[in-house]
C-alpha positions, 0 to 999 in steps of 0.5 A: 500500500502507497504511504508517504511521511510529510518531511519537515518543512514540506508543503501538503501540495509536494506531499500529495505529490509524492503520494499520487507518484507512488499510487501511480508507480504501484498501479493501484487505481488501474487495479481498482478500476479493473475490478470494479465491474465483473467482466465475463471471461469471454470479454477479457478474452475479447479485450486481449485479442483486441490489444494484441491486433493493435500492438501487431499493427503498430509494430508493422506500420510504424517501422 
């Protein structure tokens, strides 16, 4: 779990910025969003296939 200790003389905004950065690095919000609603296995598979197609297309057409 992400946590930040406020340093001596540090303002709230910089501590909040450090906290947000640590949350983003640990990918906590993306996990929460992923588990908010149940996703059927067929939907997961479909999303995975779409992402693979997108990666393949980008690799093929950017070189």
